[in-house]
C-alpha positions, 0 to 999 in steps of 0.5 A: 500500500502507498502512493502506487495504490492510491490515485493522487489528485494534484491541483490548485484550489478552485479547480475541482480536485475534491470533486475528482477525488470524490468521483473516484472514491466517494467514501466519506465524501459529501456534496455541501451546497456547491462544494465537495467535502471529505473527512479531515484525514483524507485532506492532509496533503492540501496543507503540505506545509504542516508535514515536517518531512517527506518521510512523514508524507510518505508514511501518511500516504502508506496509511491513507492508501489503506482507507481510500482509493483517491486523495486530494493534494496541493503538493506538486513538488513532493509528488514530482520529487518522489516520482509518484504517479498522479492526476493533475488538473489543468485549466487553459481557458482564461475564462475558466481560470477566472471562474476557478479563482473566483470560486476559490475566493468565494468558497473560503474564509478570508484567512485562507485567501490571505494565506494563499496570497502570502504563499503565492504572491497572487493578490487579486482574483485575476492574479490567481487566475494567471497562477492557475494558468501557469500551474497548468503549464507546469503540471503538464510537464510532470504527469501524463494523467491530465484532467481539464477543468474545462471538461469538468465544467462541461460535464464531460469528465467521466469519459476522461477519468475512465481513460485514467482509472480502473474503478467504478466512478460516482456518476451521481456525485458528479451529476448532483455537483453539476446541477448545483453549479448552475 
């Protein structure tokens, strides 16, 4: 068990990584208003700075892989340096990037936005949208397993995921998420 047995979804905030994680394995996942929520243990790699070392992250992955088929992560450097196979979420369309940036800002407390701003230097929604576009170019150099935000929003992601994962996908979670995005 470990990083070779779990699907790691590596993405930036606002680009629907929790949704993709839940579609692959909806255990302890729920749709709350317009967002997806997982249990806290599953989301630890969304705050990678809270780990003290790669060894601690490796140990976490071994443990969490016994409980779930997929996890969300914001730690591209770690997964790249450890040569993990992971699914990256990208966005290429500026309008979609702005949607994701606005979504991220609206879904989080102001403290989360401020923390992201300090860490990334993105001060405005437009800055963050550009960060999402730049991240997408980088992530494409790190993994061949790419899910496009444009495909998620358009309602087409299940076909894309079937090309990457060999598990039953939660069609209902995705369908219900799409309905509340309107």
